[in-house]
C-alpha positions in Angstrom: 13.7 60.1 18.0 14.0 57.0 15.5 14.9 54.8 18.7 11.8 56.1 20.8 10.0 54.7 17.7 11.6 51.3 17.6 10.4 50.1 21.0 6.6 50.7 20.6 6.8 49.5 17.2 8.3 46.2 18.9 5.5 46.4 21.3 2.8 46.4 18.6 4.5 43.6 16.2 4.4 41.0 19.5 1.0 41.8 20.1 0.0 40.9 16.6 2.2 37.8 16.7 1.3 36.6 19.9 -3.1 37.6 19.2 -4.4 34.1 18.2 -5.8 34.3 14.5 -9.7 33.3 14.9 -10.1 29.5 13.9 -13.3 27.4 13.5 -12.7 25.9 16.2 -14.3 22.3 16.8 -17.3 23.2 14.1 -18.4 20.5 11.8 -17.6 20.6 8.0 -20.4 21.8 6.1 -23.0 18.6 5.4 -23.2 17.4 1.6 -26.5 18.3 -0.1 -28.5 16.1 -2.8 -30.5 17.6 -5.4 -33.3 18.5 -3.5 -31.3 20.3 -0.3 -31.3 17.6 1.8 -28.1 16.5 3.8 -27.0 13.4 2.9 -28.0 10.5 5.4 -25.3 7.8 6.4 -26.1 4.7 5.4 -29.0 5.9 3.2 -29.5 4.6 -0.6 -28.5 7.6 -3.3 -27.8 7.9 -6.8 -25.0 9.7 -8.7 -25.5 11.5 -11.5 -24.3 13.8 -13.8 -25.2 17.8 -13.7 -26.2 18.1 -16.9 -28.3 16.2 -18.3 -28.4 14.2 -21.8 -24.7 13.8 -20.8 -25.2 9.7 -20.0 -26.7 8.1 -16.7 -25.7 7.3 -13.6 -22.5 5.4 -12.2 -23.0 1.2 -12.3 -20.3 -1.1 -12.3 -18.6 -3.4 -15.0 -16.2 -5.6 -16.1 -12.9 -3.9 -17.7 -13.3 -5.7 -21.1 -15.9 -7.7 -22.9 -14.3 -10.6 -22.0 -14.1 -10.4 -18.4 -16.3 -9.5 -16.3 -14.2 -9.2 -12.7 -12.6 -7.3 -11.5 -15.2 -4.4 -11.8 -14.4 -0.6 -12.4 -17.2 2.3 -11.7 -18.5 3.0 -14.9 -21.1 5.9 -16.2 -23.9 4.3 -18.0 -24.4 5.4 -21.4 -28.0 6.4 -21.5 -29.7 9.2 -19.1 -32.2 7.4 -18.8 -30.6 4.8 -16.3 -30.2 5.9 -12.9 -26.9 3.4 -12.5 -26.8 1.5 -9.7 -27.6 3.1 -5.8 -24.5 3.7 -3.5 -24.3 4.1 0.6 -22.0 6.6 2.0 -20.8 5.6 5.1 -18.3 8.6 6.9 -15.4 6.8 8.5 -16.2 8.9 11.6 -20.0 9.3 11.7 -21.3 12.2 13.2 -25.2 12.3 13.7 -25.5 10.4 10.8 -24.9 13.3 8.0 -22.2 13.0 5.3 -19.9 16.0 5.6 -18.0 17.7 3.2 -14.0 16.9 2.7 -14.3 13.8 5.5 -13.2 10.4 4.9 -15.7 8.1 4.0 -16.7 5.0 2.0 -19.1 4.8 -0.8 -20.5 1.2 -1.7 -22.7 0.2 -4.6 -25.8 -1.6 -3.7 -25.1 -4.9 -5.8 -24.6 -8.5 -5.8 -21.7 -9.7 -8.3 -20.4 -12.8 -9.1 -17.0 -11.3 -8.3 -14.9 -12.2 -5.1 -14.3 -8.1 -4.7 -15.7 -5.9 -2.8 -18.7 -3.0 -4.0 -17.0 -0.4 -2.4 -15.8 2.4 -4.6 -11.9 2.9 -4.0 -9.3 4.6 -6.2 -6.8 2.0 -7.5 -4.0 2.1 -10.1 -4.9 6.1 -11.1 -3.4 6.9 -14.3 -3.5 10.7 -14.7 -2.9 10.5 -18.6 -6.8 9.2 -18.8 -8.9 11.0 -16.0 -8.3 14.5 -14.7 -10.1 15.8 -11.9 -11.0 19.1 -11.1 -11.8 20.6 -7.8 -14.0 23.4 -7.3 -15.8 24.4 -4.2 -18.7 26.4 -5.9 -19.7 23.1 -8.0 -19.1 19.5 -8.5 -19.4 17.4 -11.4 -22.2 15.3 -10.2 -25.3 15.5 -8.0 -26.8 13.2 -5.7 -30.2 12.6 -6.4 -32.4 11.8 -3.5 -33.1 8.9 -1.2 -33.8 5.8 -3.4 -37.2 5.6 -1.1 -38.2 9.0 -2.2 -37.9 8.0 -5.7 
């Protein structure tokens, strides 16, 4: 009796292993949305602001100390009435001009500086003791304000 159950069990097990799992295929990741629910467009200018009002302003560029104006760091404006500098999102692999979640992209500040460095935002010399990042797919720590031309 036991040997008669082994063969059907093995066949059933093989069928489950051989059946491919459903995958998303070539579907694109979801688009990133601004505060108005519109898709972020590659090449358009936006402000990055805190989700909670009264917690400072938008992002801008500043020297690392009062004595040095270069190199520049990305910092948050102290006052909530300041939007900071507009940024442009440029996906590494643009698809129909829309910025998508979980994809590589460049973030460039729309600013003229006297520094020789680029205004493209990149992570450099990360110090885990100073800053912690939290990933939550349901929310994020900042929102993207409507296109600069719409404000």
